[in-house]
C-alpha positions as CSV (number, residue, x, y, z in Angstrom):
1,M,18.6,21.0,0.9
2,K,15.5,19.7,2.7
3,T,12.3,21.8,2.2
4,E,9.4,21.2,4.6
5,L,6.0,20.7,3.0
6,D,2.4,20.8,4.4
7,F,1.8,17.2,5.7
8,D,-2.0,17.3,5.2
9,Q,-1.7,18.6,1.6
10,V,0.8,15.9,0.6
11,K,-1.2,13.3,2.4
12,A,-4.4,14.4,0.5
13,E,-2.4,14.1,-2.8
14,K,-1.4,10.5,-2.0
15,V,-5.0,9.6,-0.9
16,R,-6.2,10.8,-4.3
17,L,-3.6,8.8,-6.1
18,L,-4.6,5.6,-4.3
19,E,-8.3,6.3,-4.9
20,E,-7.7,6.8,-8.6
21,N,-5.8,3.6,-9.3
22,K,-6.7,-0.1,-8.9
23,D,-3.4,-2.1,-9.2
24,I,-0.2,-1.8,-7.2
25,V,3.0,-3.8,-6.9
26,L,3.5,-5.5,-3.6
27,A,6.9,-6.7,-2.5
28,T,7.3,-9.1,0.4
29,S,10.3,-11.0,1.8
30,L,11.2,-14.1,3.7
31,N,14.6,-15.7,4.4
32,N,16.5,-13.1,2.3
33,R,14.3,-13.6,-0.7
34,V,12.2,-10.8,-2.0
35,T,9.3,-11.4,-4.3
36,A,6.9,-8.9,-6.0
37,R,3.6,-9.1,-7.7
38,A,0.7,-6.8,-8.8
39,V,-2.4,-6.9,-6.6
40,R,-5.8,-5.3,-7.2
41,Y,-6.5,-3.0,-4.2
42,A,-8.9,-0.6,-2.6
43,S,-7.9,2.1,-0.1
44,E,-9.2,3.8,3.0
45,G,-7.3,7.0,3.4
46,L,-3.6,5.9,3.1
47,T,-4.4,2.3,4.1
48,I,-4.2,-0.2,1.3
49,I,-6.6,-3.2,1.3
50,F,-6.6,-6.3,-0.8
51,F,-7.6,-9.9,-0.5
52,T,-5.6,-13.0,-1.5
53,L,-5.6,-16.7,-1.0
54,T,-4.2,-18.3,2.2
55,N,-2.1,-20.8,0.2
56,L,0.0,-18.2,-1.6
57,K,3.6,-17.3,-0.9
58,K,2.8,-13.7,0.0
59,V,0.7,-14.8,2.9
60,A,3.5,-17.0,4.3
61,Q,5.9,-14.1,3.8
62,I,3.6,-11.5,5.5
63,R,3.1,-13.9,8.5
64,A,6.8,-14.2,9.0
65,N,7.7,-10.6,8.1
66,P,4.9,-8.0,8.0
67,K,7.2,-5.3,6.6
68,V,6.2,-4.7,3.0
69,A,6.9,-2.3,0.2
70,L,4.5,-1.2,-2.6
71,C,5.0,0.7,-5.8
72,L,2.5,2.7,-7.7
73,K,3.7,4.7,-10.7
74,N,6.5,6.9,-9.3
75,V,5.6,6.3,-5.6
76,S,7.2,3.9,-3.3
77,I,5.4,3.0,-0.1
78,E,6.8,1.2,3.0
79,G,4.4,-0.2,5.5
80,K,3.3,-2.9,7.8
81,A,0.9,-5.6,6.6
82,E,-1.8,-7.2,8.7
83,L,-3.7,-10.4,7.8
84,V,-7.4,-10.2,8.6
85,S,-9.7,-13.2,8.5
86,Q,-13.0,-12.8,6.6
87,Q,-14.8,-14.1,9.7
88,E,-13.7,-11.1,11.8
89,E,-15.8,-8.0,11.9
90,E,-12.9,-6.1,10.4
91,G,-12.7,-8.6,7.6
92,K,-16.4,-8.1,6.8
93,R,-15.8,-4.3,6.8
94,L,-12.8,-4.7,4.4
95,A,-14.9,-6.9,2.1
96,E,-17.4,-4.1,1.8
97,I,-14.7,-1.6,0.9
98,I,-13.4,-3.9,-1.9
99,K,-16.9,-4.7,-3.1
100,K,-17.7,-0.9,-3.4
101,K,-14.6,-0.3,-5.6
102,F,-14.9,-3.5,-7.6
103,P,-18.5,-4.6,-7.9
104,G,-18.6,-8.3,-8.9
105,Y,-14.9,-8.9,-8.6
106,F,-14.8,-10.0,-5.0
107,E,-18.0,-11.9,-5.3
108,W,-16.6,-14.1,-8.1
109,W,-13.5,-14.9,-6.0
110,Y,-15.7,-15.5,-2.9
111,D,-18.0,-17.8,-4.8
112,H,-15.0,-19.9,-6.0
113,T,-12.6,-19.8,-3.1
114,T,-14.6,-19.0,0.0
115,E,-12.5,-20.9,2.6
116,M,-9.2,-19.6,1.2
117,I,-9.7,-15.9,1.3
118,V,-7.8,-13.6,3.7
119,F,-7.6,-9.8,3.7
120,V,-4.4,-7.8,3.8
121,K,-4.4,-4.4,5.3
122,V,-1.2,-2.3,4.8
123,T,-0.6,0.7,7.0
124,P,2.0,2.9,5.4
125,T,4.9,4.3,7.4
126,L,6.8,6.2,4.7
127,I,5.8,7.3,1.2
128,V,8.4,8.6,-1.2
129,S,7.5,10.1,-4.6
130,Y,9.7,11.1,-7.5
131,V,8.5,14.6,-8.6
132,Y,9.7,17.2,-11.0
133,K,9.1,20.7,-9.9
134,D,10.5,24.0,-11.3
135,G,12.9,22.1,-13.6
136,K,14.4,20.0,-10.7
137,P,14.1,16.3,-9.9
138,L,13.0,15.9,-6.3
139,L,12.1,13.2,-3.9
140,E,9.0,14.0,-1.9
141,Y,8.7,12.3,1.5
142,L,5.6,11.7,3.5
143,D,6.7,10.4,6.9
144,V,3.4,9.0,8.1
145,Q,4.7,7.9,11.5
146,N,6.1,11.3,12.4
147,K,3.5,13.3,10.5
148,T,6.0,15.3,8.5
149,A,6.4,16.0,4.8
150,Y,9.4,17.4,3.0
151,Q,11.3,17.3,-0.3
152,A,14.9,17.1,-1.3
153,L,16.9,17.2,-4.5
154,I,17.3,13.7,-5.8
155,W,21.1,13.8,-5.7
156,E,21.2,14.8,-2.1
157,K,21.9,12.1,0.5
158,Q,18.7,10.1,1.3
159,E,17.7,8.9,4.7
């Protein structure tokens, strides 16, 4: 049985979770091959921001298929990734967000790999969390696109 939840409350919980952590697993795919790796990230609301090097496999995969999945603890996030150049105004803004969360970390990479850095901004579309409430295992859904939140028993049919 699906139980509606307060969208803003569930969203605020997920924003807090993202703010309190620093590493997340990113899965990307290309030509029926899925790869996953941990990335250090910052966040702005539900948006996940990280930087990487342009020569890495994940960049080629995101260029070809911007649909990505991320995993943080018991939370699965589906979203769309966007590559942002460091020369763009948006890239400069994203750099400041990362510098604020990780003082010194971005600067080291920037000093050693300036020409190869690209930012990745992931906009979530669906966030699913495994929760245990009142002695019951539940899946909690935050449908960002439709601005709805609900939970269902884990053994019920999933969408």
